[in-house]
VOGU-3710 file (C-alpha; in Angstrom, 3 decimals, decimal comma):
1> lglvgsemci> 0,000/0,000/0,000  1,560/3,254/-1,090  0,353/6,434/0,533  0,832/9,904/-0,850  -0,276/12,759/1,371  -1,621/16,056/0,141  0,752/17,845/2,468  3,566/16,441/0,340  2,151/16,500/-3,161  -1,070/18,392/-3,749
11> rdsfipcgid> -0,654/21,589/-1,806  -2,242/24,701/-3,253  1,138/26,331/-3,793  2,257/23,510/-6,104  -0,795/23,567/-8,342  -0,600/26,034/-11,239  -3,384/28,565/-11,582  -6,423/27,045/-13,255  -5,607/23,477/-12,204  -7,782/22,148/-9,411
21> keialeylan> -6,967/19,274/-7,070  -9,052/16,797/-9,071  -6,788/17,261/-12,076  -3,699/17,245/-9,848  -4,744/13,989/-8,140  -5,490/12,358/-11,491  -2,113/13,476/-12,849  -0,313/12,230/-9,740  -2,119/8,878/-9,853  -1,160/8,435/-13,513
31> mlnitkeeti> 2,423/9,401/-12,786  2,609/6,844/-9,937  0,715/4,193/-11,913  -2,146/4,178/-9,386  -5,659/3,478/-10,634  -8,630/5,621/-9,681  -9,927/2,656/-7,675  -6,791/2,843/-5,490  -7,134/6,510/-4,554  -8,406/8,129/-1,373
41> avgdgvndyp> -8,894/11,868/-0,934  -9,018/13,510/2,481  -9,956/17,156/2,619  -11,149/19,844/4,976  -11,745/22,772/2,681  -13,703/23,838/-0,363  -10,520/23,684/-2,443  -10,302/19,949/-1,605  -13,774/19,064/-2,883  -12,688/18,591/-6,525
51> mfrfaklsvg> -10,427/15,707/-5,394  -13,516/13,909/-4,115  -14,821/13,634/-7,693  -11,755/11,687/-8,798  -10,967/9,563/-5,758  -12,598/6,184/-5,257  -13,012/6,961/-1,545  -13,243/10,415/-0,052  -13,279/11,717/3,499  -14,693/15,153/4,265
61> vnvkderkvn> -13,261/16,583/7,475  -15,368/19,161/9,315  -17,439/19,829/6,187  -19,534/22,907/6,838  -22,159/22,549/4,091  -22,639/18,919/3,067  -25,041/19,927/0,288  -22,148/21,377/-1,705  -19,953/18,291/-1,837  -20,173/14,535/-2,286
71> fnfkstsdal> -17,982/12,315/-0,158  -18,040/8,727/1,097  -17,241/9,392/4,749  -17,245/12,387/7,022  -15,135/13,083/10,051  -15,067/15,686/12,748  -11,886/14,251/14,233  -8,334/14,214/12,977  -8,518/12,999/9,377  -5,530/10,708/9,528
81> dflaqtlkeq> -6,761/8,953/12,675  -10,197/8,538/11,117  -8,735/7,223/7,884  -6,430/4,783/9,650  -9,297/3,428/11,748  -11,591/3,126/8,714  -8,954/1,282/6,694  -8,265/-1,012/9,631  -11,975/-1,836/9,925  -12,272/-2,454/6,168
91> tc> -9,278/-4,784/5,997  -9,803/-6,809/9,177
//
């Protein structure tokens, strides 16, 4: 299982103007030879919502208006702890 965190790869400052995080995640997945079915997006802001369209699984953290975004899971706790627990439950 290879993990690539947004803090490392899909930060706003690394995405050229006009390219949203959905396109960036798709590009990164292609570059790393990862299929869409192998991707997970975790986001806590409106700028993260486009990633949810591409990722197979998505986790919205502290989403303020759920009507504006589609995601598979929501969390009000630390996203990484939530994700780790969810993956553990899904694989055990």
